[in-house]
SEVEXDO-749880 format. One record per residue (C-alpha): residue number from 1; x, y, z. Coordinates in pm, whole numbers, padded with zeros to 5 digits. Layout:
<recs>
<NUM,<X,Y,Z>>
...
</recs>
This chain:
<recs>
<1,<-02986,07763,-06694>>
<2,<-02918,08066,-06475>>
<3,<-02542,08044,-06436>>
<4,<-02256,07813,-06516>>
<5,<-02299,07659,-06170>>
<6,<-02644,07536,-06274>>
<7,<-02496,07382,-06586>>
<8,<-02218,07216,-06387>>
<9,<-02458,07067,-06130>>
<10,<-02695,06942,-06400>>
<11,<-02420,06774,-06602>>
<12,<-02259,06633,-06287>>
<13,<-02585,06485,-06159>>
<14,<-02667,06321,-06491>>
<15,<-02325,06157,-06524>>
<16,<-02302,06047,-06160>>
<17,<-02652,05904,-06151>>
<18,<-02608,05718,-06480>>
<19,<-02249,05593,-06454>>
<20,<-02099,05626,-06105>>
<21,<-02352,05627,-05820>>
<22,<-02643,05431,-05960>>
<23,<-02882,05338,-05680>>
<24,<-03073,05066,-05866>>
<25,<-03030,04727,-05704>>
<26,<-02873,04858,-05382>>
<27,<-03008,04717,-05055>>
<28,<-03240,04950,-04870>>
<29,<-03093,05110,-04559>>
<30,<-03257,05098,-04220>>
<31,<-03453,05394,-04096>>
<32,<-03669,05644,-04280>>
<33,<-03623,05702,-04651>>
<34,<-03350,05951,-04736>>
<35,<-03451,06278,-04894>>
<36,<-03149,06272,-05130>>
<37,<-02984,05991,-05321>>
<38,<-02605,05971,-05345>>
<39,<-02579,06165,-05672>>
<40,<-02794,06450,-05538>>
<41,<-02598,06460,-05213>>
<42,<-02265,06484,-05399>>
<43,<-02394,06765,-05621>>
<44,<-02527,06965,-05325>>
<45,<-02200,06914,-05137>>
<46,<-02005,07036,-05442>>
<47,<-02230,07343,-05470>>
<48,<-02175,07422,-05101>>
<49,<-01798,07428,-05148>>
<50,<-01798,07622,-05474>>
<51,<-02024,07890,-05323>>
<52,<-01792,07929,-05023>>
<53,<-02028,07812,-04745>>
<54,<-01809,07640,-04488>>
<55,<-02093,07588,-04240>>
<56,<-02365,07333,-04323>>
<57,<-02617,07528,-04116>>
<58,<-02550,07850,-04306>>
<59,<-02546,07667,-04638>>
<60,<-02892,07513,-04593>>
<61,<-03038,07854,-04509>>
<62,<-02937,07982,-04852>>
<63,<-02956,07660,-05054>>
<64,<-03329,07693,-05120>>
<65,<-03271,08028,-05288>>
<66,<-02955,07933,-05474>>
<67,<-03016,07577,-05596>>
<68,<-03377,07514,-05492>>
<69,<-03487,07522,-05857>>
<70,<-03253,07229,-05925>>
<71,<-03302,07032,-05601>>
<72,<-03646,07108,-05454>>
<73,<-03604,06832,-05194>>
<74,<-03349,06960,-04945>>
<75,<-03298,06796,-04604>>
<76,<-03273,06963,-04267>>
<77,<-02940,07061,-04117>>
<78,<-02901,06756,-03891>>
<79,<-02999,06510,-04164>>
<80,<-02768,06674,-04418>>
<81,<-02477,06675,-04174>>
<82,<-02536,06308,-04084>>
<83,<-02560,06193,-04445>>
<84,<-02262,06405,-04551>>
<85,<-02042,06235,-04290>>
<86,<-02131,05900,-04450>>
<87,<-02079,06027,-04805>>
<88,<-01699,06000,-04817>>
<89,<-01703,05684,-05038>>
<90,<-01942,05849,-05284>>
<91,<-01740,06172,-05292>>
<92,<-01416,05980,-05341>>
<93,<-01565,05766,-05620>>
<94,<-01698,06077,-05793>>
<95,<-01359,06253,-05764>>
<96,<-01169,05962,-05917>>
<97,<-01429,05916,-06194>>
<98,<-01410,06286,-06283>>
<99,<-01030,06302,-06304>>
<100,<-01025,06001,-06538>>
<101,<-01269,06179,-06771>>
<102,<-01045,06487,-06799>>
<103,<-00822,06481,-07111>>
<104,<-00513,06578,-06908>>
<105,<-00540,06246,-06722>>
<106,<-00345,06097,-07014>>
<107,<-00062,06351,-06986>>
<108,<00275,06193,-06917>>
<109,<00366,06405,-06616>>
<110,<00240,06437,-06258>>
<111,<00300,06682,-05973>>
<112,<00337,06572,-05611>>
<113,<00360,06767,-05288>>
<114,<00260,06752,-04924>>
<115,<00112,07023,-04706>>
<116,<00006,07051,-04340>>
<117,<-00365,07044,-04265>>
<118,<-00408,07216,-03930>>
<119,<-00678,07084,-03698>>
<120,<-00627,07279,-03376>>
<121,<-00441,07571,-03222>>
<122,<-00469,07518,-02846>>
<123,<-00369,07252,-02595>>
<124,<-00730,07215,-02482>>
<125,<-00834,07132,-02838>>
<126,<-00560,06870,-02866>>
<127,<-00665,06704,-02538>>
<128,<-01036,06691,-02620>>
<129,<-01020,06628,-02995>>
<130,<-01132,06303,-03160>>
<131,<-00876,06352,-03438>>
<132,<-00593,06184,-03248>>
<133,<-00573,05884,-03482>>
<134,<-00481,06104,-03780>>
<135,<-00357,06430,-03625>>
<136,<-00037,06502,-03436>>
<137,<00240,06755,-03396>>
<138,<00452,06824,-03702>>
<139,<00686,07083,-03850>>
<140,<00575,07311,-04133>>
<141,<00912,07379,-04294>>
<142,<00767,07623,-04547>>
<143,<00655,07859,-04270>>
<144,<00911,07751,-04005>>
<145,<00639,07670,-03756>>
<146,<00504,07373,-03563>>
<147,<00141,07270,-03608>>
<148,<-00107,07015,-03477>>
<149,<-00293,06840,-03753>>
<150,<-00257,06593,-04039>>
<151,<-00030,06577,-04340>>
<152,<-00204,06597,-04678>>
<153,<-00031,06441,-04979>>
<154,<-00147,06527,-05331>>
<155,<-00065,06398,-05678>>
<156,<-00212,06614,-05955>>
<157,<-00200,06662,-06329>>
<158,<-00008,06955,-06471>>
<159,<-00327,07163,-06487>>
<160,<-00433,07087,-06130>>
<161,<-00680,06797,-06131>>
<162,<-00621,06578,-05825>>
<163,<-00535,06218,-05923>>
<164,<-00452,06074,-05579>>
<165,<-00450,06201,-05222>>
<166,<-00411,06080,-04867>>
<167,<-00403,06196,-04505>>
<168,<-00143,06073,-04259>>
<169,<-00026,06133,-03904>>
<170,<00285,06357,-03933>>
<171,<00470,06156,-03667>>
<172,<00389,05807,-03793>>
<173,<00458,05868,-04164>>
<174,<00703,06126,-04286>>
<175,<00664,06288,-04627>>
<176,<00865,06027,-04816>>
<177,<00697,05725,-04658>>
<178,<00355,05876,-04720>>
<179,<00444,05937,-05086>>
<180,<00557,05576,-05130>>
<181,<00239,05448,-04966>>
<182,<00023,05672,-05185>>
<183,<00195,05556,-05505>>
<184,<00142,05192,-05409>>
<185,<-00218,05223,-05296>>
<186,<-00373,05460,-05552>>
<187,<-00335,05477,-05928>>
<188,<-00207,05826,-05997>>
<189,<-00156,05785,-06374>>
<190,<-00254,05545,-06653>>
<191,<00109,05431,-06671>>
<192,<00463,05511,-06558>>
<193,<00546,05879,-06586>>
<194,<00779,06148,-06441>>
<195,<00664,06300,-06113>>
<196,<00775,06654,-06032>>
<197,<00827,06710,-05659>>
<198,<01049,06912,-05423>>
<199,<01375,06821,-05256>>
<200,<01195,06694,-04948>>
<201,<01141,06370,-05138>>
<202,<01514,06310,-05181>>
<203,<01636,05969,-05071>>
<204,<01740,05637,-05217>>
<205,<01441,05457,-05065>>
<206,<01168,05674,-05215>>
<207,<01345,05693,-05551>>
<208,<01382,05315,-05567>>
<209,<01019,05264,-05465>>
<210,<00905,05502,-05737>>
<211,<01137,05341,-05993>>
<212,<00995,04996,-05912>>
<213,<00655,05132,-06016>>
<214,<00805,05286,-06330>>
<215,<00795,05648,-06209>>
<216,<01088,05891,-06221>>
<217,<01110,06160,-05952>>
<218,<01222,06503,-06078>>
<219,<01319,06742,-05798>>
<220,<01550,07018,-05689>>
<221,<01909,06920,-05611>>
<222,<02000,06928,-05241>>
<223,<02318,07106,-05138>>
<224,<02449,06805,-04945>>
<225,<02423,06556,-05234>>
<226,<02765,06419,-05336>>
<227,<02662,06323,-05692>>
<228,<02362,06537,-05786>>
<229,<02162,06426,-06091>>
<230,<02192,06648,-06396>>
<231,<01825,06735,-06450>>
<232,<01677,07070,-06544>>
<233,<01409,07133,-06282>>
<234,<01081,07284,-06414>>
<235,<01016,07545,-06146>>
<236,<00697,07664,-06318>>
<237,<00542,07321,-06262>>
<238,<00622,07340,-05891>>
<239,<00431,07667,-05878>>
<240,<00131,07489,-06029>>
<241,<00083,07247,-05742>>
<242,<00141,07527,-05490>>
<243,<-00146,07710,-05662>>
<244,<-00363,07396,-05639>>
<245,<-00294,07371,-05266>>
<246,<-00383,07738,-05222>>
<247,<-00710,07683,-05414>>
<248,<-00807,07389,-05193>>
<249,<-00716,07559,-04866>>
<250,<-00843,07911,-04928>>
<251,<-01084,07935,-05220>>
<252,<-01252,07601,-05142>>
<253,<-01226,07639,-04763>>
<254,<-01018,07334,-04668>>
<255,<-00820,07547,-04421>>
<256,<-01152,07619,-04246>>
<257,<-01275,07258,-04240>>
<258,<-01386,07266,-03872>>
<259,<-01376,06885,-03856>>
<260,<-01395,06722,-03513>>
<261,<-01343,06357,-03609>>
<262,<-01114,06172,-03850>>
<263,<-01415,06064,-04057>>
<264,<-01538,06423,-04079>>
<265,<-01195,06548,-04186>>
<266,<-01170,06286,-04462>>
<267,<-01521,06368,-04585>>
<268,<-01449,06740,-04601>>
<269,<-01125,06671,-04790>>
<270,<-01305,06450,-05043>>
<271,<-01574,06718,-05076>>
<272,<-01320,06988,-05170>>
<273,<-01130,06766,-05412>>
<274,<-01453,06653,-05578>>
<275,<-01553,07017,-05627>>
<276,<-01214,07104,-05781>>
<277,<-01218,06806,-06018>>
<278,<-01580,06876,-06113>>
<279,<-01500,07237,-06205>>
<280,<-01200,07133,-06418>>
<281,<-01405,06858,-06583>>
<282,<-01687,07098,-06669>>
<283,<-01443,07362,-06796>>
<284,<-01318,07103,-07043>>
<285,<-01677,07028,-07148>>
<286,<-01753,07394,-07223>>
<287,<-01404,07466,-07364>>
<288,<-01325,07731,-07104>>
<289,<-00989,07900,-07167>>
<290,<-00859,07847,-06809>>
<291,<-00940,07495,-06695>>
<292,<-00875,07547,-06321>>
<293,<-01074,07869,-06294>>
<294,<-01361,07863,-06041>>
<295,<-01483,08219,-06098>>
<296,<-01787,08110,-06303>>
<297,<-01914,07888,-06020>>
<298,<-01867,08091,-05702>>
<299,<-02175,08316,-05732>>
</recs>
């Protein structure tokens, strides 16, 4: 092994090919044979994100030098881009398998927050974009600015592994409705547990929906509440999920996704979350002191 990235990709490929994305018995697809199977494609997509290559064209120019000793069969740019767009189910399955193999999956606490995912900055982009079914105008209250894009909702463990996530149109589903939908659709924890969130999730509807599933929402008290709950809010846990969002958007390049379709945006989101969960999973395997650190894999 040359670096920890080589060790991560080797371990990830072995586990995915044996337990998650086994190709034996699958019907053969039309067209020419693919250069990569699903497990290889997921590993190469994870390596692209961890090494900070936002462009597929630029990534494939350097992939032969960086991971060619692990994956000697690398496709061309058009083939890789086409297969990556269709790899969202494999990336999502790998992400959810990885988070359930992390010991903190069994922790009895979860973090939840939403963040804008910008998709355009000009009126011409809005008019010509194919992201209209998931993107729209919304208000980023943290930065006091309007944006055009989608709303990303995350539920993570206390150390930062993503347990559940979704994209929604900011006009069609507000933050509370999206959180309720996410809790109903995806399994965010092995059982009922407290969920730490911010005061944007205040409301009898979302609290009742979470309570029906056995979850308790812990949040900041709003100033306009007549009978505020007496709960000590763990502010340090709120900082954790803010750090996870920063890692996804900046260190893993989600803010620079450059997606032009809803399918491409979802694939790029699954790609970043799979890379984050894979790094945390491998840090547990090698007993790294900081489980969410990506420094060992970005060079």
